[in-house]
N, C-alpha and C positions, 0 to 999 in steps of 0.2 A: 504493500500499501504506499502510495507516495504522503510524504508530510502536507502536503496542500489537503488531499483527500482525507487524510486522516483528522487535520483541525475542521474540516467542513463536517465530517461524522460526529465529532464530539458535539458540535453546535446542532445538527439536524437528525443525525440516527445513531443514538447511544449505542446500540445493540451491536450495530456493524462496526464501530469504534472498539469496543471492547473484545479480549480475548475471549473465544467460545469455551462452554462448559465451565465457567467460573464458578468457584465455590469458596465461600469465605472460611476459614480457619480462626474461629473465634479463639480456640486454646491457645493459637500460637500468635495472638495479635500482639504489635506492638505496644509499648508504652506510649501514652500522649504527651511526654516530654523526653528531652534528652538527657543523659546522666554520664558526665564523665567521671572517670576514675583515678584517685591518686594524684590530684591537682591541687594546688593552693585554691583555697575558697575564703571568700571574705563575707560573713553574714551581713546581711541586710535589716533596717530597723522595720518591726511591724507595727508599730504605733503610728498608722497612718492617719492623715487628716480625716474626720468623717464629713466635710462639707468642703465644694470647690465650686462657691457659686460665682464669685469676681475672679478674674485673672491676677494672679501674683505678680508684683512688681518684678522687673528684670533684676536678677543679682545672679552671681557667680554660685553655682550649686556646691552643696559638699555632700558626703557619701551619705547620709540621712536623707537629704531631699531626692538624691537619685535613686534610693530604695523605694521612696514614696510613689515617685513617678513611673519605675518599672512595674510597680505592683498594680497601678492602675490601668497601665497599658495591656500588660499580660500575665499578672499573676494570677494565681488560682484565688478565687474570690469566696467559691463556695461548693458544696457537694450536694449531691441529690441522689436520691431513689425513685424509680418508678416502674411500672409494669406496662408493658404492652398490652393496650385493651383486647387483642387477639387471643393473648396467653393468659389472660385473668382468671380462666376457670380451668387451666391446666394444672393440676396438682405438683407437675414437674417444673412448673414455669420458675424463672429467678428473677428477682428485680434488676433493673437495669441501674448500675452503679457510675456516676459521671463525675468529673471533676468540673466546676465550672470556671469561666473568665467573664471577664465584660465584654470582649471581643467575642461574637458568635463563630462556630465553626461546624461546618457541615460533620453531622453525625457526633460531634464533641470529640473529634479526632486530633484537631489541631496540627496539621502537618508542617506548620511554620516554626521557624527556630528565631530567637531574637538574640544579636550580639551587639556590644556597645565597645567603643573606643573611648578612652577616660582621660583626661588630663585634669586632676583635681589635687587639691593640697593635701588631703589626707588619705590619699589612696595612690599607690604606685601607677603611674600612667602605662596604659597598655591595653590590649584587646582582651574582652571578657565575654564570656558567655552567661545571659541570664539562667538560672537554675531555677526553672519555676517551682520545682516539687520542694526544694529548701529555701526560697526565698533568700537567694545568696548570688554572688557574682564568682565564676570561675576562671582563674587567670590563663588565658592560653599563651600570650604572647606579650612580654612586657617591654616597655622602653617607648619612647616618642616615635610616631611612623607619620607624622605630618606630611613630609615630603613625597614618600612612597604613596599614601592616599590621594593627595592632591595629584600626583602624576598618573594614578589608576583612574581618575576621575577627568582625565585630559587637561589638567590645570586650569579647572573652570570654577573652584571654590578655593578660597585662602583656608585651608583647615587650621592654620594657626591662631587665626581669630575666634574659632569654636572650642567650645570645652569637651567636644566629643563629637561622635557619630553613631548612630543606630544603624545596624545592617538586619534586614529581613530575609531569611533564606529559606528554602524549601526544602525538607527531607522526604523524598520519594515514597520511601515505604510506607510510611506513617498513616498514609490514607490509600494508598494503591492496593494493599493487603484486602482493604472491603470493595473499594469503587474500581478496582482494577484500571484499565486506561484512561477511563472518565475522570481520574483522579487529577490529570494534567489541568483541565479546565477548572478544577474545583479548587485546586491548589493556588492558581492565580487569583481567584476570587476571594480565597481566604486570606492570600498576604494582602489584597488590597482594603479588605476590613480591617486587617491587624494596624494597617499602614494609617488607616482613617480615627482607628482609637488612637495612635501614637500621635497624630497630628493635633487632634482635639486635646489630647491630654497636655501637649506641651504647650497650648495656649495658656490653659489654666495654670500651668507653673510658671507661665512668663518666658517661656524659651523660644527663639526664632528658630525655624526650622523651613526645609526644602526637601524636595525629593529629587534623586539623581537613578533614572531607570537604564542609564546608558553608562557603562565603565568597563574597564578590561577584566572579564570575569575571571580569567583564571588567576589573574593577579590579586582579585578581591579574594578569590576563594584560598588561596595560598596565605595569605595575610591572616585568614581566620583559621586555617589549618584543616579546611572541609577537603573531605574524598569527593571529587566530582561525579563518580558513579554512584554515589549514595545522597549528596544534597549541593545545592547551589544558591548563592546570593541572589534575590531578585531585586533587592532596592538598598541605596545607601541614601540615608538622611542625617545630615549635618545639623548638629544641635550648637547654639549659641544665646547668648544674652543680648547681643545686638544683631542689627540686620545681617543675615549673611551675605558675604562678599561674593556674589557671583561671577565677578569680572575676572576672580582669581589674581595671582600674584604677578602675573606677567611674565613668569619665567617659564621659559620653554612652550608657551602659548602655540607657537607656530611650528613646534616640532613634533614630528609623528612618532609614536612610542608604541612598540608590540608588548603584547603581555609577556611573551616569552623572554623578552630583554628585562621588562622588570622584575620577573618571577625569580629571575637568577639572583638578585639582590639580598632575598630572604631565605634563610634554612626554613627547612621542612617542619612543622610541628609533629611531633609523635606524641599520640595522646590516647589511652584505651577509654572504649565506653562501656557500657553495661546495654546489652542487648536482649532483651526479653525473647524476641523471636528466634527460635532454633533454625527456622527454615525460611529463609529470604527468598521469595521466588523472583524470576528476572522479569524486567520492565523495560524491553528493547525499544519501543517506541517512545517511549518517556524520555530516555537517553537520547535517541537521535533527536528529536524535536528541540530537546535541551541543547545539543551540540549545534544543531543548526542556527539556532538563536544567540549563539554567543558571539561576542565582541572580541575581536584579537589585536586589532589597531585604534589607536585613538582618531585616526582619519576617516574612520567610519561612522564617527557619532553624526546623527542627523536632528535637523529641527522639523517640526510638522508647521504649515503655514495656519493661516486664518480658516478655520473649519465652516462649512458652509451651514446656513442655517436653514432650515426647510419649513414654509409656511405649510400648513396643513388644509387650511379651509378658509371660508369666508366667516362662519359664526364664531365670535369670539365673546368669550365670559372673562372681563377684567375681574381679578379677584379683590378683595378688600386689603388696603394696607395692613401691614402688621406692625403693631405699635412695639414699644421694647418690650421683648420678650426674654428676661434674663431667667433660667432655670438653673436648678442645683444638679450641676452636671452629676455629684455621685449617686444622687438620688435617681437619675436618669437610667445611669448603668446598672444600678441595682434592681430597678423595677423592670428593665427592659424582658420582656416575655415573648417567646415564640409559641404563639398559640397552635394547635393541631384542630381536635373538634371542639375547642373551647370559646371559638369566634362566638358572638352573639349579636346579632344585627341590632343595631340602633341609627337614630337619625342623626347624621353627621353635619355641624353648622358650617356654612362656607367659610367663616372666620378661621375655624380649628383647621379644615383643609389648606387654606392659605398659610396659616402658621407654618404647619408640617412642611410644606413645600419650600416655603422661603427661608426657613432657617436652615432646612438642610442643603439647599444649595449656597445660601450665604457661605456657611461654615466650611462646605468644599471646596473654596477658591483655596489655592495654594501654588508655590512655586514649582513648576518642575523645568526640569531639564530640556524637555522636548518642544516646550512651548517658545514662539517666537516672541510673544508679549508676556511678560511676568504678571500672574494674577489676572489673565487674560478671563473676559466674561462666557468666551464659548468654550465649552467642554468638549472633550472625545466622546461622551456619552449624555444621553438626555433622559429626561422622564415622561412616559407616556402613562395611560391609565383608564382602566374601564371603571366609572362610577355608578353607584346605586344608592339611591334614598338620601341623597347630598342635596341640603338646604339650597335652593336658587340655581341647581344645576340638573338639566335635563339627564335621564338615565343613557349613558354613551360613552363611546371611545373618545378620548381627548390627548393632546399633547400639551405639555406644560411649556409656555415660553417664558423663560427665566427674565429675559431683557423687560417685557412686558408686564410679567408677573400675570400672565393671563392664561386661561384653557382655549385651546385652538381645537374646536369641534372636528373629529373625522368622521363620523357616524353616530347616529342615535340607537337607543334598543337597549334591552337588557340582555348582558352576555353572560352571565352568571354561570347559565347551564352549558354555554359553550366552553368555556373556560374550565369547568369541571369535568367535562368530558375530556380535554386534553392533559388531566393529570396522569402520571403514569402510577401512581400511589391514591387510594383515595383516604388520603392522612389528614386532608383540610376539608372542612364542609364550606365551600366558595359560596352557597346560598347564603350564608351569613355573614359575608363579608362588604362592606360597603365600598371598599376602597381597594381595588387590586391594581397595583403599581407595577411597571415593567421598565427597566433599565434598556435602552437602546443604543446600539453601537453600530459601527460600519462592518458590513459583510466581509470585505477583505482585509479588516484589521490593519489599513495603512501598510500591506505588504510591500509596495513599490518603495516607500520611503524606509520603513523600519524592518522589512523582511519577516521572517518567522518569528522574530522577537515582538514585533507589533502585537500578535496574538495575547502574548501573557499580559502586554503593558495594557491593552483595551480590558483585559479581564481585572486587573488590580484597579483600573480607573471605574469599573463597575460596583468593584468590593468596596473601594472608599465611600462612592456615593450612598451604597446600601448602608453602611454603618451609620452614614449622617441622618439618612431618613429613621432607621430603627432608632436614634437616639431621638430625634425631633417626635417622633410618634410617642417614644415612652414618656417624653416630657409631658405631652398632651395627654396621658393616662390611655392610650391605645398599645395594643401588641402587634407585632409585626413577625411574619416567619417568611423568610427567604426561601424561595422554591427552585431548583433546578430541573426536578422531574415534570416537565410540563411539554406540551407540543408546539414547538417554535414556529412551526409552519401554520399552524391555526393563528397563534398571535400576531405573527406577520401579516397574516391575511386580513385581521381586525384592522390593524392600523395601517394597512397598505404601503408595506414597507419595500416590498419587491422592486417597485420604480424608483426607488431611492437609496438601492443599494444599502438598506440598512436591514438589521436584523435583532430579533428580542433577546437579551444576554441573560436575563434573570428575573423571575416573577416574586413580588412582594405584597400577598395580602396584609392589609392594615385594618385594625378595627377593635371595637369594644370586645371584652374576652371575659370570662368566668375562670377562675383560678381552678386548673384541674387537681385530682388528689395524687399526691405524691408528697415525700418526706424529703424535705432539704433543710440546710443551714447553711448561715453565712459565716464567713471567715472574716468578716469585718466588724470590730468590737465598736 
């Protein structure tokens, strides 16, 4: 199978993309976190602040503050036990035990890992892995690596002005064991959700940040000591207390540098891991598309031009302006819920719909190395939705126009039954859902400009927007359940996307819900 066909099947024909006769071996499942052995570890404070309503003033962080930051980004925040409704009458059924974090993940498997380069007064400078199981930092490589990291980014950022940088990686086996080749699509979305949580948390802690999705892959992976057949970095996020200098230092800007040349400067890291799985199966398609997505020379970095904005129709509904809406970030994270059969139909005010859309898209603005205009208003992904029982909005399919803060009508009608018929699993009752949002992206994932790397970039952008929508929905008292098991051909037809070269990336039912029967406990005191 060609890589282009593989990525197309991931979007439109999951069964054809997956390996045949796949069975999940739950007894040999990997842990949802990475564990290093016999390396120096630095414990982090668990006395985290219980409220983050306003952003903190910019100040150079210490180790305690970094610990709080990492916990809100990706720490284990709670545990839960629940029983699958289909198994509730089975005497041999077992409860589902999950470790939860504020950033959601498909199947609560968390295929992404978080690393951080730190230069603090009370901590040795170096590269650390965030050990979520023990809430601590594990030292992988000691020393100042500003120059190396700057060159791996193509001298497009002055790392010396930053107190550190975060790295979001994907560990392939962590969800391949369950989702097979489909995990490649899911890993990009999960990485985006984690980045969305990281950027939102950074704002609350007064940190400046930006996202680099283009870098010398082998050089960054070597810096962190990753084995590329098992794990690879997807994003680099510099962190500072002042505006990040994206112009760089000017040193070597016009010199093309190769990953091979840079890798020779650093010794390899030798570290042992604890791997629960005794039998790790092969994933050749994931490795092939990951290799094809890699950048080996700084001369291959690209920029995307201004994105075209499609007007979808003549009927437009101007949404009410959103007044100042400051919400408690911690409460929104804690209360975020993914209902399944727990949605309860209720009337949605136009004001609440406007608040969810406006706040999500406002907070989505971020600096990216692929954009021509920093903090540009045009995103690579957009929001469409099928609405039912919304005050002042006739039932139908709409596109959200960010610039005009309005709904552009595509077609009228009640689409709940159609959307329900398109689910691969009947785990959500869409008849009880007033807002069914869809994230839309380019069908060709900017392949002409970004190559195969464009696919995972687009998935990450979708994931970042998903997390903003979930947080803004939670702040409004609603639940949201991201879904990938749906018929994209059906949703693309509802929104008439074929003629625009676009496709549906993810579906998010949003609305009121009732609490399910489960046992859960928070780790936030």
